[in-house]
N, C-alpha and C positions, 0 to 999 in steps of 0.2 A: 449500778443503772440510779440515775438521778429524776425523779418524777413521783406523780400522785399515785402511781398504781402500784396495786399488792399482791396481786393477781398472782404474778408467777415466783416462785420461791426463789430458784434459781438466781433469779437476776435481782426480786424488787427488795429492799432493804427494810421498808415499813418505817423509815426512820424520815424525818421533814429535810427537806436540803440535801445536803452533803454530811449531816450530823454523824452518821453512822462511821465514815471515814473516818472523820475528825478524831471522834471518842475512841475508836480504835487505836490510832496512832499514839493520842495522849496519853490512852491506858499502858500502853506497851511496855516503857521503859519500866513499869514494877514489876515487869515477870523477865524480863532480858538478865541472865547472867553476864558477868564481867567480860566484854569483849563481845559478847553476843551480838547478832545482827537481825534485824526483822525487815521485811522487803515484803512490799503490797501493791497488787496492781489495784488503782482508785481511780477515782474520779473528783475533782472538786469545782466549785463554781467562782466563776467572775463574776461582784456585784457590783453595782451601781455603786459609786462615791468611795472603793475600794480597793486599794492595789491586789491584783487577785494572784500575784507572785509572793508577797508578804503575807496575804493571808494564809495560805495553804504553808508557807513555812513559818507563822507561827503556831501552828498546831503542834511541832515538837517539844514547843514549851521549855523551861529549864531546866529539863533533867535530862536532856538526849541531844545528838546533833544529828542531823537531816540531812537528807540528798534527795532532793525532788529532779526527775528526767522527765521530762513535761514532752511526751510526744504527738499532742494531737491538741489543737483549739478549734471547738467548733461554735458557731453562732448556734442561738437555741433551736433554730428553724430548722438546721440541717441534722442536730442532735435528735430532733423529736422526729423527723421522719425517718433517719435512720432505728430507732428502737420499735415505733411503729411497725415498721414491717418485718419486724421480729416477731410479731404476736400475729393471732389467728383472726383478728377481726377484721378483714380488710373491706369489708362490707361498711363498716364503721367507723373508717379512716378518717374521713374530714371531722365529725364529729369530736373522736378522740384525741387528735390532732390540735383542735381550739381548745379544747378544756386544758391540754397540756401547757399549750402557751401562755394560756391565761394563769395557770399555774404558776409558772416562768416568771410572768410579768407581775404578779402579786408580790413576789420575792426580788425584783429589781436586778433579772439574773442577765447579765449580759452577754456570755459565754461561758463554757463549760468543756472543763481542762481534765486530761486522761493522759495517766502515766504510770511511773512505778515512783513510790515512797520507801525509800530505806533509811533506816535508823540506828541507832548503838546508844548506849548509854552515854552520857556526855555534860556538856557544860552548856546549852541550848543555843550553841551554833546551827544555822541550814544553810545549802544550798541549793538555788536551783538550775537545769540547765536545760534549755531548750534541744532537742535532739527530734529535728522530720528527718533527717537522713535515715535511707535504710541502714539496718544495726544486723550485725552477725544473729545466727537465729538463736545462738544462747551466750549470753553474757554475764551471768554471777560472778564470775572471779572479780569483776571490774567494781563490787560493790564493797568488799573488803578492802581492795586494791585503794579506793576512793576515799577510803577512811587512816588508812597506813599514810597516804599520802600526806593528808591535813597532818596529822604528827609529824612529819618531817617538814612540814613547813612552818608551823611551829617552832623546831628544835632551828632555822634558819637557813635558808636556800643555798647561801655562801659555802656553807659550814658541811652540807651534806654531799655525797658521791653518790649522783643519779647515774641511774639506768636507761638507756634509748630503748623501748622494748624492741624486740627482735621481729615484729610484725610492722614494724613501720618503713616506708617506702618514700622516696624521695625522687620525686617526677619534676621532671625541667619540661617544658611548655617554651615551644621554638615557634617563631613566625617567618614567613618564605619573607627575604627582599631581593633587592639585584643581586647583591650578593652572597645570596644564598639565607642556609639556615641561621638565624640569629635567636641564642635565648633569651626571652622576655620574663619570664616567673618561673617559679620553684615555688613546688606546691607539697608538703608532708601530706601522708595518706596510712591512717591503719587498717591494715587488713582483718583485724579481728575486734572482739567488743565492740564499742558504740561505733566506732568508723569514723572517727571527727577525720577532718582534712583542712589543711590553710596552709598561705602561703607564708614564706620565709625568703631572708634575705640572704647573700654569701656568708657572711659573719655568724648570723644566726645557723646556717646550715654547718659550718665548721666548729661552731661550739657543739651542737649535738653530735659531731662525729665523735668527738671526744669524751661523748658522757657513756664510759663502759664501766661503770661500778669501782672505779679504781681511784679515781682521783677526786679530790672534794673539787664545786662550781669554782669556788673563791679560785683557787688554784689555775683552772682554764680559764677562768675569765681574765687571768693576770698574764697568759700567753697571748690570750687575745687581742688585750689592750697594749701589749709591748706590737704584736705585727701591725693594729691599727696606729700606732704612735698614738695613743692618747695613755692619760693615767687609769688607775685601776679603777678608783670610784666614777670616774666616767666614763668607761666602761659597763662597771655594775648600774650605773644609772639607765643605761642605755637598753641595756637585756633583760634587768630581773623581770619587767613586766610583762616581758615576751615569756622568758623561761615559766613564770610563775603563773600562767595560762597554759602554757604545756602541760605543767606537773599537773593542775586542773583538770583537763581533759585526758590524762593519763598517755601522755608518748613518753615522758619520763618517771620512770619508778624509785623509790628508794632501795 
């Protein structure tokens, strides 16, 4: 919890702003074994004049690779109200609320973010994903999978044989017309983990159907290009940005 109070041991860090979370993240690379990961449930500030996403990503420093999964972004007044109700001083709510809001104002706080920070020893790369959607009750396996995917991307998307996760489903959305039901969209949905979802076209769906871990993406793109009457480089230019996003969200794994 980020605030001026030091009364409750279970929630009050006793440090200014979000310094406690920042210092934990910065110190962890020094105690991690090679290949080890650390995962924290944390809060961080969005401060006037600074980019909040860049600010938290900077905590990982040059010795770590990081992944931020932002679950919430609360206005100061909403954050304070939620935590004030957690205390026992209901009769002093107004006084304590104003004091906390003044404390935020002095630090130019525009919002308070909450989520998961995962890291491992690395070269200073960090990525932030906003994930407000309902998640699976447990998704710890996504952390090592995220870093494994980053390594595979470094080796090259086209040179990697990707595998479409078994829990991914393709849903067709149809609308009723005078001629009956007509497909209007296709949506990919994960049933486990972070439960990402997103639309995909027919070409993308056909490409994913071939991602069974046995053929490199380059070979699949060549087949797609031939069927669509394009050359390989043109097809790759069109599909690689979408494939990279599917890898980053965990639809495709190496």
